[in-house]
Backbone bond lengths (Angstrom), bond angles and torsions (degrees), N, CA, C in turn:
res aa  C-N    CA-C-N  psi(-1)  N-CA   C-N-CA  omega(-1)  CA-C   N-CA-C  phi
1 M - - - 1.454 - - 1.520 108.96 -
2 I 1.295 116.39 127.75 1.461 122.07 179.15 1.521 108.43 -96.88
3 T 1.329 114.95 127.57 1.462 118.56 177.17 1.520 108.86 -101.74
4 E 1.292 115.48 135.82 1.456 121.17 179.22 1.520 109.19 -76.30
5 P 1.338 117.40 142.17 1.461 118.30 176.80 1.526 110.54 -64.02
6 M 1.315 114.41 149.27 1.460 120.29 178.93 1.534 108.58 -66.87
7 P 1.330 117.90 128.38 1.469 119.18 178.89 1.530 110.41 -69.85
8 D 1.320 115.27 147.13 1.460 119.50 175.37 1.522 108.10 -69.40
9 R 1.337 115.96 137.53 1.463 119.59 178.35 1.520 110.12 -160.64
10 L 1.313 115.17 157.69 1.457 123.38 173.63 1.518 107.12 -118.12
11 V 1.330 116.46 125.37 1.460 121.82 178.76 1.524 107.71 -115.37
12 L 1.321 116.91 119.32 1.459 120.93 176.14 1.521 107.91 -83.01
13 L 1.313 116.30 105.50 1.463 121.84 -178.83 1.520 110.73 -81.84
14 G 1.298 116.32 -30.23 1.457 123.60 177.10 1.513 107.56 -152.67
15 S 1.311 117.42 135.58 1.466 119.61 -174.10 1.523 113.08 -130.30
16 K 1.316 116.38 12.53 1.453 120.22 -176.08 1.521 110.77 -93.20
17 G 1.306 117.14 135.68 1.449 121.49 171.47 1.524 109.61 -82.94
18 G 1.311 116.40 141.65 1.463 120.95 179.88 1.513 112.37 85.21
19 P 1.329 116.63 154.35 1.463 120.56 -173.63 1.526 115.72 -84.21
20 A 1.344 118.75 -17.46 1.465 120.19 -175.21 1.528 110.81 -69.11
21 L 1.325 115.90 136.93 1.463 121.43 177.69 1.521 109.62 -98.89
22 R 1.314 115.58 144.94 1.458 121.98 177.33 1.525 108.47 -124.14
23 P 1.324 118.58 144.17 1.468 120.29 179.21 1.533 111.42 -53.98
24 G 1.319 115.90 127.39 1.456 121.06 177.97 1.513 115.29 74.02
25 G 1.323 116.98 2.50 1.462 120.63 -177.98 1.518 112.55 -90.33
26 P 1.334 116.71 174.30 1.462 120.76 179.70 1.530 111.84 -73.26
27 W 1.322 114.85 162.54 1.463 122.06 176.23 1.526 109.39 -83.25
28 P 1.342 117.52 160.26 1.463 120.50 176.16 1.533 112.55 -61.21
29 S 1.304 115.03 170.17 1.460 124.80 -168.60 1.523 115.82 -56.73
30 S 1.324 114.82 125.15 1.462 123.37 167.75 1.520 107.82 -171.20
31 S 1.322 114.82 145.53 1.462 120.68 -179.04 1.515 109.51 -140.92
32 L 1.312 115.24 156.61 1.459 122.81 173.73 1.517 106.77 -119.58
33 L 1.316 116.32 123.07 1.455 122.11 176.10 1.520 107.48 -111.25
34 Q 1.320 116.62 114.36 1.460 120.98 175.31 1.517 106.61 -104.87
35 I 1.324 115.04 113.17 1.458 120.50 -175.35 1.525 109.44 -148.63
36 G 1.305 115.40 134.10 1.460 119.74 178.57 1.515 113.52 59.56
37 G 1.328 117.12 31.58 1.461 120.45 179.10 1.516 114.82 82.25
38 R 1.318 117.37 3.82 1.468 121.06 179.41 1.514 110.02 -110.54
39 S 1.324 114.96 150.89 1.466 121.73 174.14 1.517 107.51 -112.69
40 I 1.318 116.06 115.42 1.457 122.39 -174.14 1.526 108.45 -117.57
41 V 1.318 116.15 125.53 1.459 121.20 176.90 1.527 108.10 -93.53
42 V 1.320 116.18 130.27 1.463 121.65 176.78 1.519 107.59 -116.54
43 D 1.298 115.45 111.73 1.463 126.19 -178.07 1.530 111.64 72.00
44 C 1.304 114.09 149.75 1.470 121.36 -173.36 1.515 110.67 -132.75
45 G 1.328 115.66 57.66 1.453 119.81 174.28 1.521 110.52 -66.34
46 L 1.318 115.49 167.05 1.459 121.41 178.71 1.526 109.84 -52.52
47 G 1.326 117.17 130.42 1.460 122.25 178.51 1.514 114.73 100.08
48 V 1.345 118.05 -4.25 1.464 120.02 -177.24 1.527 112.21 -61.04
49 T 1.321 117.94 -39.45 1.467 120.40 -178.42 1.522 110.23 -63.21
50 R 1.316 117.43 -49.66 1.468 121.74 178.24 1.527 110.08 -61.15
51 G 1.322 117.33 -40.72 1.460 120.77 179.87 1.518 112.72 -61.93
52 L 1.335 116.97 -41.38 1.466 120.61 178.10 1.523 111.12 -64.21
53 V 1.325 116.30 -44.77 1.468 120.38 178.99 1.527 109.62 -62.30
54 D 1.325 117.18 -44.55 1.466 120.97 179.27 1.533 111.87 -63.67
55 A 1.345 117.28 -27.60 1.470 121.66 178.49 1.527 111.88 -83.19
56 G 1.340 116.42 1.15 1.458 120.45 177.69 1.513 114.74 82.85
57 I 1.321 117.40 19.33 1.459 121.50 -179.50 1.523 109.66 -91.86
58 S 1.320 116.72 128.33 1.461 120.90 175.19 1.525 108.52 -73.37
59 L 1.312 117.24 123.13 1.467 120.23 179.43 1.525 111.24 -62.93
60 K 1.331 117.68 -24.00 1.465 121.18 178.35 1.527 111.69 -67.32
61 S 1.324 117.51 -17.17 1.466 120.54 -178.61 1.531 112.45 -93.46
62 L 1.307 117.39 3.24 1.462 122.08 179.59 1.525 109.74 -56.90
63 D 1.344 117.33 127.09 1.465 117.24 178.58 1.520 114.65 -142.82
64 L 1.325 118.79 -16.04 1.454 119.40 -177.41 1.525 110.12 -147.69
65 I 1.336 115.45 126.94 1.464 122.16 -178.44 1.527 108.36 -132.61
66 F 1.317 115.68 135.18 1.462 121.29 173.44 1.526 108.74 -117.29
67 I 1.319 115.70 133.84 1.464 122.50 174.51 1.528 106.68 -112.56
68 T 1.328 117.23 122.78 1.461 120.19 -175.93 1.522 112.64 -77.11
69 H 1.331 116.81 -38.68 1.460 121.56 176.68 1.526 108.09 -162.78
70 L 1.315 115.82 168.91 1.464 120.20 -168.57 1.523 114.91 -95.64
71 H 1.311 119.12 25.20 1.468 119.61 170.10 1.521 107.93 -69.34
72 S 1.317 116.38 147.14 1.469 120.62 -175.00 1.523 112.92 -57.56
73 D 1.327 118.00 -33.30 1.468 119.09 -178.85 1.530 112.88 -73.81
74 H 1.332 117.22 0.32 1.464 121.88 177.05 1.527 112.74 -119.21
75 V 1.339 118.22 -14.29 1.468 119.67 -172.50 1.529 113.74 -132.69
76 L 1.319 118.60 -8.06 1.463 121.55 -171.60 1.523 113.44 -54.08
77 E 1.333 117.91 -37.71 1.462 120.10 -174.23 1.536 113.21 -103.66
78 L 1.327 118.38 15.87 1.466 120.41 177.30 1.523 111.23 -58.78
79 G 1.320 117.40 -55.62 1.465 120.78 179.60 1.517 112.61 -61.20
80 P 1.333 118.24 -50.85 1.462 119.13 178.92 1.531 113.85 -59.94
81 L 1.335 118.61 -35.18 1.465 120.35 177.27 1.523 110.50 -61.73
82 I 1.314 116.84 -51.14 1.465 120.21 -178.24 1.520 110.29 -64.87
83 H 1.323 117.80 -42.31 1.465 121.23 -179.90 1.527 110.97 -63.18
84 T 1.335 117.24 -43.28 1.462 120.71 179.08 1.526 110.51 -64.49
85 A 1.335 117.24 -40.76 1.468 120.64 176.42 1.525 110.27 -61.09
86 W 1.313 116.12 -41.41 1.471 121.92 179.26 1.527 110.88 -63.08
87 T 1.323 117.70 -43.19 1.469 119.62 178.98 1.525 111.17 -70.09
88 A 1.348 117.27 -19.31 1.465 121.90 176.91 1.528 112.05 -86.80
89 G 1.345 116.61 -2.77 1.460 119.63 176.20 1.513 115.73 117.86
90 L 1.328 118.60 4.68 1.461 120.66 176.55 1.526 109.40 -56.11
91 A 1.330 116.70 126.02 1.463 120.45 -179.48 1.525 111.39 -137.57
92 T 1.322 116.97 12.73 1.460 121.98 -179.05 1.526 109.40 -117.47
93 P 1.336 116.58 159.05 1.467 119.84 -176.21 1.525 113.74 -61.03
94 V 1.320 114.66 146.61 1.464 122.95 175.91 1.524 107.45 -124.07
95 G 1.316 116.07 123.85 1.455 120.94 175.71 1.516 109.92 -95.90
96 V 1.318 115.99 128.97 1.467 121.50 177.75 1.523 107.49 -119.11
97 F 1.319 116.11 125.19 1.451 122.38 177.86 1.517 107.83 -115.06
98 G 1.324 115.93 126.28 1.450 119.74 -178.72 1.513 111.20 -156.74
99 P 1.309 116.82 173.92 1.459 121.24 -179.88 1.532 110.94 -71.76
100 P 1.335 116.70 168.00 1.462 118.97 176.01 1.528 110.72 -51.77
101 G 1.321 116.11 133.62 1.459 122.71 -176.69 1.516 112.21 109.73
102 T 1.325 117.49 -17.16 1.463 121.31 179.87 1.523 110.77 -63.90
103 G 1.319 117.00 -41.83 1.467 120.85 178.15 1.520 111.45 -63.17
104 H 1.321 116.50 -40.24 1.467 121.26 177.81 1.530 109.83 -61.46
105 Y 1.331 116.79 -45.68 1.468 121.16 177.28 1.531 109.58 -55.75
106 W 1.338 117.04 -49.95 1.465 120.98 -176.21 1.531 111.26 -62.90
107 R 1.324 117.55 -43.86 1.474 120.08 179.70 1.523 110.89 -62.46
108 R 1.323 117.60 -42.15 1.472 120.96 179.38 1.524 111.09 -67.51
109 F 1.342 117.64 -37.75 1.468 119.90 176.31 1.527 109.59 -61.15
110 C 1.320 116.63 -47.44 1.474 120.19 179.94 1.522 111.09 -63.34
111 Q 1.314 116.93 -36.39 1.460 120.56 176.88 1.528 110.00 -63.42
112 A 1.318 117.24 -43.86 1.467 120.95 179.40 1.525 111.61 -65.09
113 M 1.318 117.48 -31.52 1.467 122.52 -177.38 1.530 112.64 -99.23
114 E 1.322 117.16 12.14 1.464 121.13 -172.66 1.528 113.22 -53.54
115 F 1.325 118.41 -45.67 1.463 120.11 -178.79 1.524 110.20 -59.96
116 D 1.332 116.54 -48.99 1.464 120.88 -179.00 1.530 111.04 -61.77
117 I 1.314 117.36 -44.10 1.467 121.29 179.83 1.522 110.33 -61.10
118 E 1.319 116.55 -49.78 1.470 120.47 -177.60 1.524 111.95 -61.76
119 I 1.323 117.60 -42.35 1.461 120.25 -176.61 1.526 110.77 -69.64
120 R 1.336 117.86 -34.74 1.468 120.33 178.21 1.529 111.39 -71.06
121 I 1.303 116.83 -33.16 1.466 119.97 175.80 1.525 109.55 -63.97
122 V 1.331 116.88 -45.72 1.465 121.67 -178.44 1.526 111.55 -72.90
123 D 1.328 117.42 -53.01 1.470 121.21 -173.46 1.525 114.11 -75.74
124 E 1.331 117.34 -34.42 1.465 120.52 -173.26 1.520 113.29 -109.93
125 G 1.329 116.89 -5.14 1.459 120.35 178.90 1.521 114.57 69.84
126 R 1.313 116.52 24.45 1.466 119.90 -179.41 1.529 110.60 -73.83
127 P 1.337 116.35 150.86 1.465 118.45 171.82 1.530 108.39 -67.66
128 D 1.306 116.84 157.88 1.463 120.73 -179.34 1.529 109.31 -70.89
129 I 1.310 116.29 117.15 1.465 121.85 -179.01 1.528 111.47 -57.34
130 R 1.324 116.55 -32.00 1.466 120.35 -178.54 1.522 111.38 -67.16
131 D 1.346 116.74 -24.66 1.464 120.82 177.14 1.526 112.42 -86.25
132 L 1.320 117.33 -18.50 1.467 121.23 -178.18 1.525 112.78 -82.30
133 V 1.320 116.90 -24.91 1.465 121.19 -172.43 1.521 110.55 -102.08
134 S 1.329 115.67 127.07 1.464 119.92 172.76 1.527 107.72 -114.05
135 I 1.309 115.03 131.34 1.464 121.59 -179.79 1.525 108.19 -106.18
136 S 1.315 116.54 127.23 1.465 122.17 174.87 1.520 107.39 -120.74
137 E 1.317 115.39 117.42 1.461 120.03 179.43 1.522 109.15 -92.02
138 F 1.320 116.47 139.41 1.457 120.32 -174.38 1.515 111.58 -125.89
139 G 1.313 113.90 161.82 1.456 122.95 171.79 1.519 107.50 -120.11
140 E 1.313 116.42 -146.31 1.464 120.17 178.22 1.519 109.91 -73.98
141 G 1.324 116.06 153.67 1.457 121.05 176.40 1.515 112.24 100.62
142 Q 1.329 114.72 -166.39 1.462 120.74 -178.10 1.522 110.83 -64.74
143 V 1.315 115.86 132.28 1.465 122.47 -177.39 1.516 110.92 -96.27
144 V 1.323 116.38 -47.15 1.461 121.08 -176.81 1.526 109.05 -152.98
145 A 1.318 115.23 146.79 1.466 122.17 171.56 1.522 106.24 -140.54
146 Q 1.332 116.31 107.90 1.459 120.86 -179.41 1.516 109.97 -154.64
147 G 1.311 116.31 137.41 1.461 121.40 175.67 1.516 114.67 52.13
148 G 1.325 117.71 40.06 1.458 120.65 179.63 1.518 114.74 82.18
149 L 1.322 117.65 -0.38 1.461 122.39 179.04 1.523 108.77 -103.28
150 T 1.317 116.44 124.26 1.463 121.42 176.02 1.518 108.46 -126.95
151 V 1.320 115.55 126.93 1.464 121.93 177.79 1.517 107.38 -123.14
């Protein structure tokens, strides 16, 4: 069976500036960039997890996330997205690239979820989510160059 390569595409999962929600309005900022066979999440505003599922993306395939800045409408659902993917069976590394403070956010999220994380490791045999996620904080200039992807 021959599988066709995934077409390159950009999916706007949320296109609203600011964190306030309005009835019938768009969700806060988040996008999915599928390019070169990779699925890259850019920003994790509220609703990103639902948006990815609605776009037909398996949360278990999550592997690369970029956060542009730490306003709540761009980062609020970073922890919940990764945690939900993990509870759905994510067992492979996830790289997160964000501005200074992204690592602090992730550590505090894991601290807040410590009981849930520990019990799922023991009861469900899941790998430790804290070991799956690598946070790279960036400044100006090149952020990452890997597998033909340069940001």
